C-alpha positions in Angstrom: 20.8 -154.6 -39.2 17.8 -152.6 -40.1 18.7 -149.0 -41.3 17.0 -146.3 -39.4 16.4 -143.1 -41.4 17.1 -139.9 -39.5 14.5 -137.2 -39.3 15.7 -134.0 -41.1 15.8 -130.9 -39.0 13.2 -128.3 -39.9 14.9 -125.0 -40.6 13.3 -121.6 -40.9 10.6 -121.1 -43.5 11.7 -122.0 -47.0 15.5 -121.6 -46.3 16.3 -124.8 -48.1 14.1 -124.2 -51.1 14.1 -120.5 -51.8 17.8 -120.3 -52.8 16.9 -122.7 -55.7 14.3 -120.3 -57.1 16.1 -117.8 -59.3 13.7 -114.9 -59.9 13.2 -113.4 -56.5 15.3 -112.8 -53.4 13.9 -114.3 -50.2 15.6 -111.7 -48.0 13.7 -108.9 -49.8 10.5 -110.7 -48.9 11.5 -111.3 -45.3 12.3 -107.6 -44.7 9.2 -106.4 -46.6 6.1 -104.8 -45.0 3.1 -105.6 -47.2 -0.5 -104.5 -46.6 -3.4 -106.5 -48.1 -6.7 -104.6 -48.2 -9.7 -106.9 -48.5 -10.1 -110.5 -47.3 -12.6 -111.9 -49.8 -11.8 -114.4 -52.6 -8.9 -112.3 -54.0 -7.5 -111.4 -50.6 -7.5 -115.1 -49.6 -5.4 -116.0 -52.7 -3.0 -113.1 -52.3 -2.4 -113.8 -48.6 -1.9 -117.5 -49.3 0.7 -116.7 -52.1 2.6 -114.1 -50.0 2.7 -116.5 -47.1 4.1 -119.2 -49.3 6.6 -116.7 -50.7 7.9 -116.1 -47.2 6.8 -112.5 -46.8 8.0 -111.4 -43.4 5.4 -108.8 -42.3 1.8 -108.5 -43.4 -0.9 -106.1 -42.4 -4.4 -107.4 -43.2 -7.3 -104.9 -43.4 -11.0 -105.9 -43.8 -14.1 -104.6 -42.1 -16.4 -107.6 -42.7 -17.2 -110.9 -41.1 -17.1 -114.4 -42.7 -20.3 -115.5 -44.3 -21.4 -118.9 -45.7 -21.2 -117.5 -49.2 -17.5 -116.9 -48.7 -16.7 -120.5 -48.2 -16.9 -121.6 -51.9 -14.0 -119.3 -52.9 -12.0 -118.4 -49.8 -9.4 -121.0 -48.9 -8.6 -119.6 -45.5 -12.2 -119.7 -44.1 -14.1 -122.6 -42.5 -17.7 -123.4 -41.7 -17.3 -122.6 -38.1 -15.9 -119.1 -39.0 -19.1 -118.4 -40.8 -21.4 -119.8 -38.1 -19.6 -117.6 -35.5 -19.5 -114.5 -37.8 -15.8 -114.2 -37.1 -13.9 -111.2 -38.4 -12.2 -111.9 -41.7 -8.9 -110.2 -40.9 -8.4 -112.1 -37.7 -9.4 -115.5 -39.2 -7.0 -114.9 -42.2 -4.2 -113.9 -39.8 -4.6 -117.1 -37.8 -4.7 -119.4 -40.9 -1.6 -117.9 -42.6 0.3 -118.3 -39.3 -0.6 -122.0 -39.4 1.1 -122.1 -42.9 4.1 -120.1 -41.9 4.6 -119.6 -38.2 7.6 -117.2 -38.6 5.4 -114.6 -40.3 4.5 -111.4 -38.4 1.0 -110.4 -39.1 -1.2 -107.5 -37.9 -5.0 -108.0 -38.6 -7.1 -104.8 -38.5 -10.9 -104.9 -38.6 -11.6 -101.6 -40.3 -12.5 -99.8 -43.5 -9.6 -98.5 -45.7 -11.7 -95.4 -46.5 -11.5 -94.0 -42.9 -10.0 -96.4 -40.4 -6.4 -96.7 -41.5 -3.9 -94.0 -40.5 -1.4 -92.7 -43.0 1.4 -93.2 -40.5 0.9 -97.0 -40.7 0.4 -97.1 -44.5 3.5 -95.1 -45.2 5.6 -97.7 -43.5 4.6 -100.3 -46.1 6.8 -101.3 -49.1 3.8 -102.2 -51.2 0.0 -102.3 -50.8 -2.3 -104.8 -52.5 -5.9 -104.0 -53.1 -8.4 -106.8 -53.2 -11.5 -104.6 -53.2 -14.9 -104.8 -54.8 -15.8 -101.2 -55.5 -14.4 -98.0 -57.0 -14.8 -95.8 -53.9 -12.6 -98.1 -51.8 -10.0 -98.2 -54.6 -10.2 -94.4 -54.9 -9.5 -94.0 -51.1 -6.7 -96.5 -51.2 -5.1 -94.8 -54.1 -5.3 -91.5 -52.3 -3.6 -92.9 -49.3 -0.8 -94.6 -51.3 -0.1 -91.5 -53.3 0.2 -89.3 -50.2 2.6 -91.8 -48.7 4.6 -92.4 -51.9 3.8 -96.1 -51.9 3.1 -98.3 -55.0 0.0 -100.4 -54.9 -1.4 -103.4 -56.9 -5.1 -103.5 -57.8 -7.1 -106.6 -58.8 -10.7 -107.0 -59.8 -12.9 -110.1 -60.7 -16.4 -110.6 -62.0 -17.7 -113.9 -63.2 -14.9 -115.5 -65.4 -13.2 -112.1 -66.0 -10.5 -110.5 -64.1 -8.0 -107.6 -64.2 -4.8 -106.6 -62.5 -3.0 -103.2 -62.5 -0.1 -101.4 -60.7 -0.3 -97.8 -59.6 2.9 -95.9 -58.6 3.4 -92.3 -57.5 4.7 -90.2 -60.4 3.8 -92.8 -63.0 0.2 -94.0 -62.8 -2.8 -92.9 -60.7 -6.1 -94.7 -60.3 -8.1 -91.5 -60.0 -6.5 -90.2 -63.3 -7.7 -93.3 -65.1 -11.3 -92.8 -64.1 -13.7 -91.5 -66.7 -16.9 -89.4 -66.1 -19.1 -92.5 -65.7 -16.7 -94.1 -63.3 -16.5 -91.0 -61.2 -20.3 -91.0 -61.0 -20.2 -94.6 -59.8 -18.0 -93.6 -56.8 -21.3 -92.7 -55.0 -22.2 -96.4 -54.9 -20.3 -97.7 -51.9 -21.5 -101.3 -51.5 -19.8 -103.7 -49.2 -18.7 -107.1 -50.4 -21.5 -108.9 -48.5 -24.0 -106.5 -50.2 -22.6 -107.3 -53.6 -22.9 -111.0 -52.9 -26.5 -110.8 -51.7 -27.6 -108.8 -54.7 -26.0 -111.3 -57.0 -27.6 -114.2 -55.1 -31.0 -112.5 -55.4 -30.4 -112.4 -59.2 -29.7 -116.1 -59.2 -26.0 -115.7 -60.1 -22.7 -116.2 -58.3 -20.4 -113.1 -58.5 -17.2 -115.0 -59.0 -15.4 -118.4 -58.8 -12.4 -119.7 -56.9 -10.6 -120.2 -60.3 -10.7 -116.6 -61.5 -9.7 -115.5 -57.9 -6.7 -117.8 -58.0 -5.6 -116.4 -61.4 -5.9 -112.7 -60.6 -4.7 -113.2 -57.0 -1.6 -114.9 -58.3 -0.9 -112.1 -60.8 -1.4 -109.5 -58.0 1.0 -111.3 -55.6 3.6 -111.7 -58.4 3.4 -108.0 -59.2 3.8 -107.1 -55.6 6.9 -109.3 -55.3 8.3 -107.6 -58.4 7.9 -104.2 -56.7 10.1 -105.5 -53.9 12.9 -105.8 -56.4 13.6 -102.3 -57.6 17.0 -103.0 -59.0 15.7 -105.8 -61.2 12.9 -103.6 -62.4 15.4 -100.8 -63.1 17.7 -103.0 -65.2 14.9 -104.7 -67.1 15.3 -108.1 -65.6 11.7 -107.8 -64.4 8.9 -105.8 -65.9 6.0 -104.3 -63.9 2.4 -103.9 -64.9 2.6 -100.2 -63.9 0.9 -98.2 -66.7 -0.7 -101.4 -68.1 -3.6 -103.7 -67.3 -3.6 -107.5 -67.4 -7.0 -108.8 -68.6 -8.1 -112.4 -68.4 -11.4 -113.9 -69.7 -11.8 -117.5 -68.8 -15.0 -118.0 -70.8 -13.3 -118.3 -74.2 -10.4 -118.1 -72.8 -8.2 -115.2 -73.7 -5.7 -112.9 -72.0 -4.0 -109.7 -73.0 -2.1 -106.7 -71.7 -3.3 -103.2 -72.5 -1.9 -99.8 -71.9 -3.6 -98.3 -69.0 -1.7 -95.2 -67.8 -3.0 -91.9 -66.6 -1.2 -89.2 -64.6 -2.5 -85.7 -64.6 0.0 -83.3 -63.0 -3.0 -81.2 -61.7 -4.8 -84.1 -60.0 -5.1 -83.3 -56.3 -5.6 -87.0 -55.4 -2.0 -88.0 -56.0 -0.5 -85.1 -54.1 2.4 -86.5 -52.0 2.4 -85.4 -48.3 6.0 -84.5 -47.5 7.8 -83.9 -45.3 5.9 -85.6 -42.5 6.8 -84.5 -39.0 6.4 -86.8 -36.0 4.8 -85.4 -32.8 3.3 -86.3 -29.4 -0.3 -85.9 -30.4 -2.6 -89.0 -30.0 -6.1 -89.5 -31.2 -7.3 -89.3 -27.6 -6.2 -85.7 -27.3 -9.0 -83.1 -27.3 -9.3 -80.7 -30.2 -8.4 -77.8 -27.9 -5.3 -79.5 -26.6 -4.2 -80.3 -30.1 -4.7 -76.8 -31.4 -2.6 -75.4 -28.4 0.2 -77.9 -29.1 0.3 -77.2 -32.9 0.2 -73.4 -32.2 3.3 -73.8 -30.1 5.0 -76.2 -32.5 4.6 -73.9 -35.5 4.8 -70.7 -33.5 1.6 -69.3 -34.8 -1.8 -68.5 -33.3 -3.9 -69.0 -36.4 -3.9 -72.4 -38.0 -6.3 -75.0 -39.3 -6.5 -78.8 -39.3 -8.1 -79.9 -42.5 -10.5 -82.8 -42.8 -9.0 -84.3 -46.0 -10.7 -87.8 -46.0 -14.1 -86.8 -44.5 -16.0 -84.0 -42.9 -17.5 -83.6 -39.4 -21.3 -83.5 -39.1 -22.6 -81.8 -36.0 -26.3 -81.9 -36.8 -29.0 -82.7 -39.4 -32.0 -80.7 -40.3 -35.1 -82.4 -41.6 -36.3 -80.8 -44.9 -40.0 -81.2 -44.0 -40.3 -79.5 -40.6 -36.7 -78.2 -40.1 -36.2 -80.2 -36.9 -32.5 -80.0 -35.7 -31.0 -83.4 -34.8 -27.6 -83.5 -33.0 -25.2 -85.9 -34.6 -21.6 -85.1 -33.7 -20.0 -87.8 -35.9 -17.8 -88.0 -39.0 -19.8 -88.1 -42.2 -19.2 -91.7 -42.9 -21.0 -92.7 -39.7 -24.2 -90.6 -40.4 -25.9 -93.3 -42.4 -25.6 -95.8 -39.6 -26.7 -93.2 -37.1 -29.9 -92.6 -39.1 -30.6 -96.3 -39.5 -30.1 -96.9 -35.8 -32.5 -94.2 -34.7 -36.1 -95.5 -34.8 -37.5 -92.0 -35.2 -35.4 -91.4 -38.3 -34.8 -94.8 -39.9 -38.1 -94.7 -41.9 -36.9 -91.5 -43.7 -34.7 -91.6 -46.8 -31.3 -89.9 -46.7 -32.5 -87.1 -49.0 -35.0 -86.0 -46.3 -32.2 -84.4 -44.4 -29.8 -81.4 -44.7 -26.4 -82.3 -43.4 -24.4 -79.5 -41.7 -20.7 -80.2 -42.4 -17.5 -78.8 -40.9 -14.5 -79.2 -43.2 -11.7 -77.8 -41.1 -10.8 -77.2 -37.5 -9.6 -73.8 -36.4 -9.7 -71.6 -33.3 -13.4 -71.0 -34.0 -14.2 -74.7 -33.9 -17.1 -74.9 -31.4 -16.5 -78.4 -30.0 -13.0 -78.3 -28.6 -13.8 -80.8 -25.9 -14.2 -83.7 -28.3 -11.2 -85.9 -29.2 -9.5 -86.3 -32.5 -10.8 -89.9 -32.5 -14.4 -88.7 -32.0 -13.9 -86.2 -34.9 -13.0 -89.2 -37.1 -9.2 -89.3 -37.2 -7.9 -92.9 -37.1 -4.9 -94.2 -35.1 -1.5 -93.2 -36.4 -3.0 -90.7 -38.8 -1.2 -87.7 -40.4 -2.8 -84.3 -39.8 -2.8 -81.8 -42.7 -2.2 -78.5 -40.9 -2.5 -75.2 -42.7 -0.8 -72.1 -41.4 0.1 -68.7 -42.9 3.5 -70.1 -43.6 2.2 -73.0 -45.7 1.0 -76.6 -45.3 2.5 -79.0 -42.8 2.0 -82.7 -42.2 2.1 -84.0 -38.6 2.1 -87.7 -37.7 0.1 -88.8 -34.7 1.6 -91.3 -32.2 0.8 -95.0 -32.6 -1.7 -95.3 -29.8 -2.4 -99.0 -30.3 1.3 -100.0 -30.7 0.8 -101.5 -34.2 4.6 -101.0 -34.8 5.4 -103.4 -31.9 3.2 -106.1 -33.5 4.3 -105.9 -37.1 7.7 -104.3 -37.6 
């Protein structure tokens, strides 16, 4: 009689294999909340690795869409994604769910510099940066330090790549920047802009190989950070305070000391304690001020713009024409470019009138917190005569129900 082989029952993701792997605990990964910022070549590799590791909850942040130039080094993207200009975060979320259907994933199309509320980020166990410019890294570092969350940084260029770990109280990205690097923070190019500039110069900015190498190191370091006991007893060693450098041209790799933590640096100030409240981004400024006055039992208080400022109008330098704007400062460039009467003028042709805090004298109390530039689930920095307070807004979009 012919023997019929039985079909094995498929269990939950990796349950039969992970116990055989000695260096990480699968339960730590299942419970973890991990945010990956950037869905380019590095982000693709990091997300792929975390998915194969069995990470339980992922938040994916990217503001860009898939382009044809992404396809040579981004394993999660397809030709149709580029033709349809689909959002990178959503495409990546779909593809990793195909790999591991048990994973919970929250894709967010937004910019880490101003679209991600601290209330969401502070619920992460670790954040991984797959970014292409110093300004975005600076902003991510500022958020992670405020939330008390460690983050892993990776960077690639040609055949070279680096990976680092930054942790509150130990190592700060901003403290490691020199004068020239701080000057470069003014250059805020998107990934697509970087690619186009390199293509115009007849060169490719990176390759899938270097992205695989650095992405693997980033994912590995993130998994280590999810094992605090093993790091404490020396069973595992983190890259915190060091930098992994790889040059594939020769090839060579090395680890260098890369630690900086200035006690007086305002960027790594931790916001604590954070108090939850009923305020949402759809509340008006006036309603918010009234609520906070009652909450803190004081009539005089200020809400500080800590990530941006509010621009109510521009003045042209040539004829002093006043142009109403009513937008956060990060949206002013797009406002000018989208206005036919202004788009032909360079940015330096305008004076920008900025408001850096909201108090009882704020003249636009009818606008909402969202219109003023505060993202969903953000934390407000409130200053009163009694000191500084940190107030978490409600999760208006129910992110917590999707991911946690």
